[in-house]
C-alpha positions as CSV (number, residue, x, y, z in Angstrom):
1,M,0.0,-0.1,0.0
2,S,2.8,2.4,0.8
3,D,4.3,1.6,-2.6
4,T,1.2,2.8,-4.3
5,N,1.0,5.8,-2.4
6,E,4.5,6.6,-3.1
7,Q,3.9,6.2,-7.0
8,I,0.8,8.3,-6.8
9,E,2.7,11.0,-4.9
10,T,5.5,10.9,-7.4
11,I,2.9,11.3,-10.3
12,I,1.3,14.3,-8.5
13,N,4.5,15.9,-7.8
14,Y,5.6,15.4,-11.4
15,F,2.4,17.3,-12.8
16,I,2.6,20.0,-10.1
17,N,6.2,20.7,-10.8
18,S,6.3,24.3,-12.1
19,E,9.3,23.6,-14.3
20,L,7.3,21.0,-16.3
21,W,4.5,23.5,-17.1
22,L,7.0,26.2,-17.8
23,N,8.6,23.9,-20.3
24,I,5.1,23.0,-21.8
25,G,4.2,26.7,-22.1
26,K,7.6,27.5,-23.7
27,T,7.2,24.7,-26.2
28,I,3.6,25.8,-27.1
29,I,4.6,29.4,-27.4
30,E,7.6,28.4,-29.7
31,V,5.2,26.3,-31.9
32,I,2.7,29.1,-32.3
33,A,5.5,31.5,-32.9
34,V,7.0,29.2,-35.6
35,I,3.6,28.9,-37.4
36,I,2.8,32.6,-37.4
37,I,6.4,33.3,-38.7
38,G,5.9,30.7,-41.4
39,F,2.5,32.4,-42.5
40,I,4.2,35.8,-42.4
41,A,7.1,34.4,-44.6
42,I,4.8,33.0,-47.1
43,R,2.7,36.3,-47.4
44,V,5.8,38.4,-47.6
45,G,7.5,36.0,-50.1
46,K,4.4,35.9,-52.3
47,R,4.4,39.8,-52.4
48,L,8.1,39.9,-53.0
49,I,7.8,37.4,-55.9
50,T,4.8,39.4,-57.4
51,R,6.9,42.7,-57.2
52,I,9.8,41.0,-58.9
53,F,7.7,39.7,-61.9
54,T,5.7,42.9,-62.3
55,S,8.6,45.4,-62.2
56,R,10.3,44.6,-65.4
57,K,11.0,48.2,-66.8
58,H,14.7,48.1,-66.2
59,V,15.2,44.4,-67.1
60,T,17.2,43.8,-70.3
61,I,15.9,40.1,-70.6
62,R,12.2,40.2,-71.4
63,M,9.8,37.2,-71.3
64,S,6.2,36.6,-72.5
65,E,3.4,37.3,-70.1
66,R,2.3,33.7,-70.2
67,R,5.7,32.3,-69.4
68,E,6.0,34.9,-66.7
69,Q,2.8,33.9,-65.0
70,T,3.8,30.2,-65.1
71,L,7.2,30.9,-63.6
72,R,5.5,33.2,-60.8
73,K,3.1,30.5,-59.8
74,L,5.8,27.8,-59.8
75,T,8.0,30.0,-57.5
76,E,5.3,30.6,-55.1
77,S,4.4,26.9,-54.9
78,A,8.1,26.1,-54.3
79,L,8.2,28.8,-51.6
80,I,5.2,27.4,-49.9
81,Y,6.5,23.9,-49.8
82,T,9.9,25.1,-48.5
83,V,8.3,27.1,-45.8
84,Y,6.0,24.2,-44.7
85,I,9.1,21.9,-44.5
86,I,11.1,24.3,-42.5
87,V,8.2,24.9,-40.0
88,F,7.7,21.2,-39.7
89,M,11.3,20.5,-38.9
90,T,11.4,23.4,-36.5
91,I,8.2,22.2,-34.5
92,L,9.8,18.8,-34.3
93,Q,13.0,20.2,-32.8
94,S,10.9,22.1,-30.3
95,F,9.4,18.8,-29.1
96,G,13.1,17.5,-28.6
97,V,13.3,15.5,-31.7
98,K,16.9,15.3,-33.1
99,I,16.8,16.7,-36.5
100,G,20.3,15.4,-37.4
101,A,19.4,11.8,-36.7
102,L,16.1,12.3,-38.4
103,L,17.7,13.6,-41.6
104,A,20.4,10.8,-41.6
105,G,17.6,8.2,-41.3
106,A,15.4,10.0,-43.9
107,G,18.6,9.9,-46.3
108,V,18.8,6.1,-45.8
109,A,15.2,5.7,-46.2
110,G,15.1,7.9,-49.2
111,L,17.4,5.5,-51.2
112,A,14.9,2.8,-50.5
113,I,11.8,4.6,-51.4
114,G,13.5,6.2,-54.4
115,F,13.3,2.8,-56.2
116,G,9.5,2.7,-55.8
117,A,9.0,6.4,-56.5
118,Q,10.3,6.4,-60.0
119,S,7.1,7.8,-61.3
120,L,7.4,10.8,-59.0
121,V,10.9,11.6,-60.0
122,K,9.7,11.3,-63.6
123,D,6.8,13.7,-62.9
124,V,9.1,16.3,-61.4
125,I,11.6,16.0,-64.2
126,S,9.0,16.1,-66.8
127,G,7.6,19.3,-65.2
128,F,10.9,21.0,-65.1
129,F,11.4,20.4,-69.0
130,I,7.8,21.5,-69.7
131,I,8.5,25.0,-68.1
132,F,12.2,25.1,-69.3
133,E,11.2,24.4,-73.0
134,D,8.1,26.6,-72.7
135,Q,5.9,23.8,-74.2
136,F,2.8,25.5,-72.7
137,A,2.1,28.1,-69.9
138,V,-0.6,29.1,-67.6
139,G,-3.6,30.5,-69.6
140,D,-2.8,28.6,-72.8
141,Y,-5.4,26.5,-74.4
142,V,-4.0,23.1,-75.1
143,N,-4.7,19.4,-75.7
144,V,-2.7,17.1,-73.7
145,S,-3.4,13.4,-72.8
146,D,-6.9,13.5,-74.1
147,A,-7.7,16.5,-72.1
148,E,-8.4,19.8,-73.9
149,G,-8.9,23.1,-72.1
150,T,-7.2,26.1,-70.5
151,V,-4.1,25.5,-68.2
152,E,-4.8,26.6,-64.7
153,E,-1.6,25.6,-63.0
154,I,1.7,23.8,-63.7
155,G,3.2,22.3,-60.6
156,L,6.2,20.3,-59.8
157,R,4.4,17.0,-60.1
158,T,1.0,17.7,-61.9
159,T,-0.6,19.9,-64.4
160,K,-4.2,21.2,-63.9
161,I,-6.4,21.8,-67.1
162,K,-10.0,23.2,-67.0
163,S,-12.1,22.1,-70.0
164,W,-14.5,24.5,-71.5
165,T,-17.5,22.6,-70.0
166,G,-16.0,23.3,-66.6
167,E,-14.3,20.0,-65.7
168,R,-10.6,20.0,-64.1
169,H,-8.3,17.5,-65.4
170,V,-5.2,16.8,-63.2
171,I,-2.5,15.2,-65.2
172,P,0.8,13.8,-63.9
173,N,3.6,15.6,-65.8
174,G,5.2,12.4,-66.7
175,N,2.1,11.3,-68.6
176,I,2.3,14.3,-70.9
177,S,3.9,12.9,-74.1
178,Q,2.4,15.1,-76.7
179,V,1.2,18.6,-76.6
180,I,-1.1,20.6,-78.9
181,N,-0.9,24.3,-78.0
182,Y,-3.5,26.5,-79.7
183,S,-2.3,29.7,-78.0
184,I,1.2,30.2,-79.6
185,H,0.3,30.9,-83.2
186,D,-2.6,32.6,-85.0
187,G,-5.5,30.2,-85.8
188,V,-7.1,29.5,-89.2
189,A,-10.9,29.0,-89.5
190,V,-11.8,26.7,-92.3
191,V,-15.6,26.7,-93.4
192,D,-17.0,24.5,-96.1
193,I,-20.3,25.9,-97.6
194,N,-22.8,23.6,-99.3
195,I,-24.4,25.2,-102.5
196,P,-27.1,23.5,-104.7
197,Y,-26.1,22.7,-108.1
198,E,-28.9,25.1,-109.4
199,S,-26.6,28.1,-108.3
200,N,-23.9,29.3,-110.5
201,S,-20.6,28.8,-108.7
202,L,-19.0,32.1,-110.1
203,D,-22.0,34.1,-108.9
204,V,-22.0,32.4,-105.5
205,E,-18.2,32.9,-105.0
206,K,-18.7,36.7,-105.8
207,K,-21.6,36.9,-103.3
208,V,-19.6,35.2,-100.7
209,E,-16.5,37.4,-101.2
210,S,-18.7,40.5,-100.7
211,I,-20.1,39.1,-97.5
212,I,-16.7,38.2,-95.9
213,Q,-15.0,41.5,-96.9
214,K,-17.0,43.4,-94.1
215,L,-16.1,40.8,-91.3
216,P,-12.8,42.1,-90.1
217,S,-14.2,45.6,-89.5
218,T,-17.1,44.0,-87.4
219,Y,-15.1,41.3,-85.6
220,D,-11.7,42.3,-84.2
221,F,-10.4,38.7,-83.9
222,F,-10.0,38.3,-87.7
223,K,-6.3,39.2,-88.7
224,S,-7.1,39.6,-92.3
225,V,-10.0,39.4,-94.9
226,P,-11.2,35.8,-95.2
227,V,-10.3,34.1,-98.7
228,V,-12.7,32.1,-101.0
229,Y,-10.8,29.0,-102.4
230,G,-13.4,28.0,-104.6
231,V,-15.1,24.7,-105.3
232,Q,-13.6,21.9,-103.3
233,T,-15.9,19.1,-103.6
234,L,-18.8,17.8,-105.9
235,D,-21.3,16.0,-103.9
236,L,-24.4,14.1,-104.9
237,S,-26.8,17.0,-104.4
238,H,-24.5,20.0,-103.9
239,Y,-21.0,21.3,-104.5
240,V,-18.7,22.7,-101.7
241,I,-17.0,26.2,-101.6
242,R,-14.2,26.5,-99.1
243,V,-13.5,29.8,-97.1
244,T,-10.6,30.3,-94.9
245,A,-9.7,33.1,-92.4
246,E,-6.6,33.9,-90.2
247,T,-7.7,34.8,-86.7
248,L,-6.2,35.4,-83.3
249,P,-5.0,32.3,-81.4
250,V,-7.9,30.3,-80.1
251,F,-10.5,32.2,-82.1
252,Q,-10.5,30.0,-85.1
253,W,-13.7,28.2,-83.8
254,E,-15.5,31.4,-83.1
255,G,-14.4,32.8,-86.5
256,A,-15.7,29.7,-88.3
257,R,-19.1,30.1,-86.5
258,V,-19.2,33.8,-87.5
259,I,-18.5,33.1,-91.1
260,R,-21.2,30.2,-91.2
261,K,-23.8,32.5,-89.7
262,E,-23.1,35.6,-91.8
263,V,-22.9,33.7,-95.1
264,K,-25.9,31.6,-94.4
265,E,-28.2,34.6,-93.7
266,Q,-27.0,36.6,-96.6
267,L,-27.2,33.8,-99.1
268,Y,-30.7,32.9,-97.9
269,N,-31.7,36.5,-98.5
270,E,-30.2,36.2,-102.1
271,G,-32.6,33.2,-102.6
272,I,-29.8,30.5,-102.3
273,E,-31.1,27.8,-99.9
274,I,-29.3,25.1,-98.2
275,P,-29.3,22.0,-100.5
276,A,-31.3,18.9,-99.3
277,P,-30.7,15.4,-100.0
278,R,-32.4,14.1,-103.2
279,L,-34.3,10.9,-103.7
280,V,-35.6,9.8,-107.1
281,M,-38.8,7.5,-106.8
282,Y,-40.6,5.5,-109.5
283,S,-44.4,4.9,-109.3
284,R,-45.6,1.3,-109.8
285,K,-48.4,2.6,-111.9
286,E,-46.0,4.1,-114.3
287,A,-44.2,2.0,-116.7
288,D,-40.5,1.5,-116.1
289,P,-38.6,2.9,-119.1
290,F,-35.9,0.3,-119.0
291,L,-38.6,-2.5,-119.0
292,K,-40.4,-0.8,-121.7
293,V,-37.2,-0.7,-124.0
294,K,-36.6,-4.3,-123.2
295,A,-40.2,-5.3,-124.2
296,E,-40.0,-3.5,-127.5
297,E,-36.7,-5.4,-128.3
């Protein structure tokens, strides 16, 4: 019984020891201070990065706005990860964990984990080359790995793409093997117009040319006056006239829609209707001309 009382008294004395609570309070204050300093460092670092990238008046080496935005977001992401790691290691040190031994053990474990994390290393290296080679940047409209849309973010491991219907695609950088970037060069809108055989091709071409001459003054995404390339195809019930137009990047689809709308309305007002499929039918009551010729023979 006396042993039990002594153990209880020892435990009580341990918890009522003022030095213990001073150490606990000191540790809590240190942890809170480290977290606050980490958040302040992130905010100050983001502002500093933004200021560096926005003040480019006296810089001799210039870069495109899209590439600048990509590098800025990547730098902010690297800053956040670095601060988080430093805060985490400092908190562990505040709790008495030996960082040196932990880092040594992490180095040995890293070698073992590295063999199983080849895909992660591949993603990071691929992300570096995507940015270094300027394959695409934040804000570009691209088609990669069966995902088409606007690039929202290029990270160290993944790329985030938002499709025009609102879905977000998160693609590991290592899976990006082929890139179609629509935002680098001017686009070309290609429109095929079906015209019935009853309409004269030369007259139709002149009417179409008069219609598309006015488009650049109405729509600012046309780089030049669209061009009529003439008859491209002879179909069963119609022939096809092709029109092309050079547009600003990513505006080729809108340019094609505008050409179709304007040409359709104007040609309809001119009496040229959209051709319809044709079907030749013979009545059973009428004599088949081929059978009639055969009977006469």
